[in-house]
C-alpha positions as CSV (number, residue, x, y, z in Angstrom):
1,M,-39.1,-3.2,-67.7
2,L,-39.5,-4.9,-71.1
3,Y,-41.9,-2.2,-72.6
4,R,-39.3,0.4,-72.5
5,F,-36.9,-1.7,-74.8
6,A,-40.0,-2.3,-77.1
7,L,-41.0,1.2,-77.4
8,V,-38.6,2.1,-80.1
9,P,-39.4,-0.8,-82.5
10,L,-43.1,-0.4,-81.9
11,A,-43.2,3.3,-81.8
12,P,-44.7,3.8,-85.3
13,V,-47.4,1.2,-84.6
14,L,-48.2,2.7,-81.3
15,L,-48.6,6.1,-82.8
16,L,-50.7,5.2,-85.4
17,Q,-53.0,3.0,-83.3
18,G,-53.1,6.0,-80.6
19,K,-54.3,8.3,-83.2
20,R,-57.1,5.7,-84.3
21,V,-58.2,5.1,-80.8
22,R,-58.5,9.1,-80.1
23,R,-60.4,9.4,-83.4
24,D,-62.7,6.4,-83.0
25,T,-63.5,6.2,-79.2
26,P,-66.7,7.9,-78.3
27,R,-66.1,10.9,-76.0
28,L,-68.6,10.4,-73.3
29,P,-69.5,13.3,-71.1
30,E,-69.3,13.7,-67.3
31,P,-72.6,12.7,-65.6
32,D,-75.1,15.0,-64.3
33,G,-75.5,15.2,-60.6
34,V,-74.5,17.0,-57.4
35,R,-70.8,17.1,-56.5
36,T,-71.1,17.9,-52.8
37,G,-73.6,16.8,-50.2
38,K,-74.2,15.9,-46.5
39,S,-76.1,13.1,-45.0
40,H,-77.0,12.3,-41.3
41,Q,-77.5,8.6,-40.6
42,P,-74.7,7.5,-38.1
43,L,-73.8,3.8,-37.2
44,L,-76.0,3.6,-34.0
45,H,-73.7,0.8,-32.6
46,S,-70.5,2.4,-33.1
47,Q,-68.5,4.1,-30.4
48,N,-66.3,6.0,-32.9
49,H,-66.3,9.9,-32.9
50,H,-67.9,10.1,-36.2
51,S,-71.2,10.8,-35.0
52,Q,-74.3,12.9,-35.9
53,N,-72.3,16.1,-34.8
54,Q,-69.0,15.0,-36.3
55,P,-69.5,13.6,-39.8
56,L,-66.7,11.8,-41.7
57,R,-65.5,14.3,-44.2
58,L,-64.7,12.7,-47.5
59,L,-63.1,13.8,-50.7
60,I,-63.2,12.2,-54.0
61,L,-60.4,13.6,-56.2
62,G,-59.1,13.0,-59.9
63,D,-59.5,12.2,-63.4
64,S,-62.6,11.2,-65.6
65,A,-63.1,8.0,-63.7
66,A,-63.4,10.0,-60.6
67,A,-65.8,12.2,-62.3
68,G,-68.0,9.2,-63.4
69,V,-67.5,9.2,-67.1
70,G,-69.3,6.3,-68.5
71,V,-72.8,6.6,-66.7
72,A,-75.4,9.0,-67.0
73,E,-75.9,10.1,-63.4
74,Q,-73.8,10.6,-60.6
75,A,-75.9,8.2,-58.5
76,Q,-74.5,5.4,-60.7
77,A,-70.8,6.7,-60.7
78,L,-68.1,6.2,-58.1
79,T,-69.1,9.0,-55.8
80,G,-72.8,8.2,-55.8
81,Q,-72.3,4.5,-55.1
82,L,-69.7,5.1,-52.6
83,T,-71.5,7.7,-50.5
84,A,-74.8,5.6,-50.7
85,L,-72.9,2.8,-49.0
86,L,-71.2,5.0,-46.3
87,H,-74.6,6.7,-45.7
88,M,-75.7,3.4,-44.2
89,D,-72.7,3.5,-41.7
90,V,-72.0,7.1,-40.8
91,S,-72.8,10.7,-41.0
92,L,-70.9,12.1,-44.1
93,E,-69.7,15.4,-45.7
94,W,-68.5,14.7,-49.1
95,T,-67.1,16.5,-52.1
96,L,-66.2,15.3,-55.5
97,L,-63.4,17.4,-57.4
98,A,-62.6,15.7,-60.6
99,Q,-62.3,16.5,-64.3
100,T,-61.7,14.4,-67.5
101,G,-58.2,14.5,-68.9
102,L,-56.3,15.6,-66.0
103,T,-52.9,14.1,-65.2
104,T,-51.6,13.8,-61.7
105,Q,-49.7,17.0,-61.8
106,Q,-52.9,18.7,-63.1
107,I,-54.9,17.1,-60.3
108,R,-52.6,19.1,-57.8
109,E,-53.9,22.3,-59.3
110,Q,-57.2,21.7,-58.4
111,L,-56.5,21.7,-54.6
112,H,-55.5,25.5,-54.9
113,T,-58.9,26.6,-53.8
114,P,-59.8,29.5,-51.5
115,E,-60.3,28.5,-47.8
116,P,-59.9,24.6,-48.2
117,Q,-61.8,22.5,-45.8
118,N,-60.0,19.9,-43.8
119,V,-60.8,16.2,-44.7
120,D,-60.8,13.0,-43.1
121,C,-60.5,10.7,-46.0
122,V,-59.4,11.4,-49.6
123,V,-60.1,8.8,-52.5
124,V,-57.8,9.4,-55.4
125,S,-58.2,8.2,-58.8
126,A,-55.1,9.2,-61.1
127,G,-52.6,7.7,-63.4
128,V,-54.5,6.7,-66.7
129,N,-53.8,10.1,-68.3
130,D,-50.0,9.8,-67.2
131,V,-49.7,6.4,-68.6
132,T,-51.0,7.7,-72.0
133,S,-48.6,10.6,-71.9
134,T,-44.9,10.7,-72.2
135,V,-44.3,11.1,-68.3
136,S,-41.8,8.5,-67.0
137,A,-42.9,6.2,-64.3
138,K,-40.3,7.9,-62.0
139,A,-41.6,11.4,-62.6
140,W,-45.4,10.2,-62.2
141,I,-44.3,8.8,-58.6
142,Q,-42.8,12.2,-57.8
143,H,-45.9,14.0,-58.7
144,T,-47.9,11.6,-56.8
145,L,-45.8,12.2,-53.7
146,Q,-46.3,15.9,-54.2
147,L,-49.9,15.4,-54.1
148,I,-50.0,13.3,-51.2
149,Q,-47.9,15.9,-49.4
150,Q,-50.3,18.5,-50.6
151,L,-53.3,16.5,-49.2
152,R,-51.5,16.1,-45.9
153,E,-50.5,19.9,-45.5
154,Q,-53.4,21.6,-47.2
155,L,-56.3,19.6,-46.4
156,N,-54.9,17.6,-43.0
157,A,-56.0,14.4,-44.7
158,Q,-55.8,11.6,-42.3
159,H,-56.5,8.7,-44.9
160,I,-55.5,8.6,-48.4
161,L,-57.0,6.1,-50.5
162,L,-54.9,5.5,-53.7
163,S,-56.7,3.6,-56.5
164,P,-54.2,1.6,-58.7
165,V,-54.0,2.5,-62.4
166,P,-56.3,0.0,-64.0
167,A,-54.9,-3.1,-66.0
168,M,-55.1,-1.1,-69.3
169,Q,-54.3,-4.2,-71.3
170,H,-58.0,-5.4,-70.7
171,F,-59.6,-2.1,-72.1
172,P,-61.8,-3.2,-75.1
173,A,-60.9,0.1,-76.6
174,L,-57.3,-0.5,-77.1
175,P,-55.8,-2.9,-79.9
176,F,-52.8,-4.8,-79.6
177,P,-50.0,-4.1,-79.1
178,L,-51.1,-0.6,-77.8
179,N,-53.0,-2.4,-75.0
180,W,-49.9,-4.4,-74.1
181,Y,-47.7,-1.5,-73.9
182,L,-50.0,0.8,-71.9
183,G,-50.8,-2.3,-69.6
184,Q,-47.1,-2.8,-69.0
185,R,-46.6,0.9,-68.1
186,A,-49.5,0.8,-65.7
187,A,-48.0,-2.3,-64.1
188,D,-44.8,-0.4,-63.6
189,F,-46.5,2.6,-62.2
190,N,-48.3,0.5,-59.7
191,R,-45.3,-1.4,-58.5
192,R,-43.4,1.7,-57.8
193,L,-46.5,3.1,-56.0
194,A,-47.0,0.0,-53.8
195,K,-43.3,0.2,-52.7
196,F,-43.9,3.9,-51.2
197,V,-47.3,3.0,-49.8
198,K,-46.2,0.3,-47.8
199,H,-44.2,2.5,-45.6
200,Q,-46.6,5.2,-45.0
201,P,-49.4,4.5,-42.3
202,D,-51.9,7.1,-43.5
203,L,-51.7,5.9,-47.2
204,E,-53.7,2.8,-48.5
205,L,-53.4,1.5,-52.0
206,L,-56.7,-0.3,-53.0
207,P,-56.2,-4.0,-54.0
208,S,-56.6,-4.3,-57.7
209,L,-60.1,-5.1,-58.8
210,P,-60.5,-8.6,-60.6
211,L,-60.2,-8.9,-64.0
212,L,-62.2,-6.5,-65.8
213,Q,-65.4,-8.0,-67.3
214,P,-67.0,-6.4,-70.5
215,S,-70.1,-5.8,-68.7
216,W,-68.4,-3.6,-66.1
217,M,-67.2,-1.2,-69.0
218,A,-68.9,1.8,-70.7
219,A,-69.7,2.0,-74.2
220,D,-66.3,3.6,-75.0
221,G,-64.5,0.5,-73.7
222,F,-62.2,2.7,-71.8
223,H,-64.2,3.8,-68.6
224,P,-66.1,1.8,-66.0
225,G,-69.8,1.5,-66.5
226,A,-72.4,1.4,-63.4
227,E,-71.3,-2.2,-62.6
228,G,-67.5,-1.4,-62.5
229,Y,-68.3,1.6,-60.4
230,Q,-70.2,-0.6,-58.2
231,Q,-67.3,-3.0,-57.7
232,W,-64.8,-0.3,-57.1
233,A,-67.1,1.5,-54.6
234,R,-67.6,-1.8,-52.5
235,E,-63.6,-2.1,-52.5
236,L,-63.3,1.6,-51.2
237,H,-66.1,1.0,-48.7
238,Q,-64.5,-2.0,-47.2
239,C,-61.4,0.1,-46.7
240,I,-63.0,3.1,-45.1
241,R,-65.1,1.0,-42.8
242,A,-61.9,-1.0,-41.7
243,R,-60.1,2.4,-40.9
244,W,-62.9,4.5,-39.4
245,L,-65.7,2.2,-38.1
246,D,-64.9,-1.4,-37.6
247,A,-61.9,-0.8,-35.2
248,D,-64.1,1.3,-33.0
249,S,-67.4,-0.9,-33.2
């Protein structure tokens, strides 16, 4: 990839810009709100097994975007908007397990909880903190595969939805050439991930969202705002419906 060859000549500029971005970008908190819940409103015309007595068990896992940084309340974040959409379809038990700043390797450590519950569907948001670190694309794929295997073995996950690393070249907070470099790394990560997911029936890579609009972004220019989370939740909702509901309706 071209960005690898550009790293050496661009390194002084990238380091300087990185320091400035970390210094100048507002540090937004994780939003208030509950991180686990249940709802009981099954899809009455569906014959699938997720009924009033057997809810769809959902885990949202990952980094600051999964945690909802960029909005004031969890109701506006990915979890709140996705569960609101699913609540209209099916009984639901959901948990949010996410924290700002986590790499994919660190996300794995969150799963070492006592008496883990089995889940049906897992939504994973990871990769941005790996892209901004020194981890290689090859190493990131290995960490991601280890996370997937852990979800299968520890939580008996049946459907794992992976969100691609966002197109970081469009983040307003990032100047050129830092945005170009991180965008190229993100694209490399996604290409490698897509090759693996294609051969795994329990995995699904979410299609890339349309070009990020300024109105979709939070005040820090780095995280989604309420509209960005809404678009993301709609894409996830369609994928979950297709796997768990529409095929049985």
